[in-house]
C-alpha positions as CSV (number, residue, x, y, z in Angstrom):
1,M,95.9,46.7,24.7
2,A,93.2,44.4,23.3
3,D,93.8,41.6,20.8
4,K,92.5,43.4,17.7
5,M,92.6,40.2,15.5
6,N,90.4,38.5,17.9
7,N,88.0,41.6,18.3
8,H,87.5,41.3,14.4
9,M,86.7,37.5,14.5
10,E,84.2,38.2,17.5
11,L,82.5,41.0,15.6
12,K,82.2,38.7,12.4
13,K,80.5,36.1,14.6
14,F,78.0,38.8,15.9
15,E,77.2,40.2,12.4
16,N,76.6,36.4,11.2
17,Q,74.4,35.4,14.1
18,N,72.3,38.6,13.6
19,S,72.4,38.8,9.7
20,I,68.6,39.0,9.4
21,R,68.5,42.1,11.6
22,I,71.4,44.0,9.9
23,K,71.3,46.7,7.2
24,K,74.4,47.3,5.1
25,R,75.0,50.7,4.0
26,A,76.6,51.5,0.5
27,N,80.1,51.9,2.2
28,G,79.8,48.5,3.8
29,D,79.1,49.7,7.4
30,V,76.6,47.6,9.2
31,V,73.6,49.3,11.0
32,L,71.2,47.6,13.6
33,R,69.1,48.6,16.4
34,A,69.7,47.0,19.9
35,N,69.1,47.1,23.3
36,I,72.1,48.5,25.1
37,I,72.9,47.4,28.7
38,F,75.7,49.7,30.1
39,E,77.2,48.9,33.6
40,C,79.5,50.8,35.3
41,L,80.3,52.8,38.5
42,E,77.8,50.5,40.3
43,K,75.2,51.6,38.1
44,T,73.4,50.1,35.0
45,V,71.7,52.0,32.4
46,N,69.7,50.5,29.5
47,E,68.5,52.1,26.1
48,N,67.3,51.0,22.7
49,L,69.7,52.6,20.2
50,E,70.9,52.3,16.7
51,I,74.5,51.1,16.4
52,V,77.0,51.1,13.6
53,I,79.7,48.9,13.0
54,H,82.3,50.7,10.6
55,E,83.7,48.4,8.0
56,T,85.7,50.9,6.2
57,T,89.6,50.4,5.9
58,W,90.7,52.9,8.4
59,E,87.8,52.4,10.8
60,G,87.4,48.7,10.4
61,G,85.6,47.2,13.6
62,Q,84.9,50.4,15.4
63,I,81.4,50.5,16.8
64,T,79.4,53.7,17.4
65,F,76.0,54.3,19.2
66,E,73.8,57.1,18.3
67,E,73.5,59.7,21.2
68,G,70.7,58.5,23.5
69,V,69.1,60.0,26.5
70,N,70.8,57.6,29.1
71,I,73.6,56.7,26.8
72,N,75.5,59.4,25.4
73,S,79.1,60.7,25.1
74,D,78.4,63.4,27.7
75,N,78.2,60.9,30.5
76,L,79.4,57.2,29.2
77,H,81.0,56.2,26.1
78,S,79.5,55.9,22.6
79,H,82.5,54.9,20.5
80,F,84.5,51.7,20.6
81,N,87.7,50.5,19.0
82,P,89.0,46.8,18.6
83,E,92.4,48.2,19.3
84,F,91.4,49.1,22.9
85,Q,88.3,47.4,24.1
86,T,87.5,43.7,24.3
87,Y,84.8,42.3,22.2
88,K,83.0,39.1,22.8
89,C,80.0,37.6,21.0
90,T,77.9,35.2,23.0
91,D,76.0,31.9,21.8
92,D,72.8,34.0,22.1
93,G,74.0,36.5,19.5
94,S,74.8,39.1,21.8
95,L,78.0,41.5,21.9
96,I,79.7,42.2,25.0
97,I,82.4,45.0,25.1
98,T,84.6,45.4,28.2
99,D,87.3,48.0,29.1
100,I,88.6,50.4,31.8
101,S,88.6,54.0,31.2
102,Q,89.7,57.3,33.1
103,K,86.3,58.7,32.5
104,I,84.0,56.0,33.9
105,G,86.2,53.3,35.3
106,K,85.7,49.5,34.5
107,Y,82.5,49.0,32.4
108,K,80.9,46.2,30.5
109,I,78.2,46.8,27.7
110,V,76.0,44.2,26.5
111,I,74.4,44.8,22.9
112,I,71.3,42.8,22.4
113,P,70.1,43.1,18.7
114,T,66.3,43.9,18.5
């Protein structure tokens, strides 16, 4: 189980470091484009996608990626929850998500805003 409070703090750091790149929706959700590097099962896929950071009360801190060609819900994960995954904001403004799943094993995702 992930540290939900720490994940929210890391997510806020990520949003603050990328404030000029984000767009806020009317409901408070944050939207931005990012280069997504997804590492798992001894392979790495890379794709530029739109991501949404959900800020509504019941979805707070959840992250979703638009469905891409290489990164989509059929072959990888595209929905993340601060209760289960670990979020880490880096000094350069990237966000790293890590976890282990039954579907794809241990994985690491690096989100680099564009």
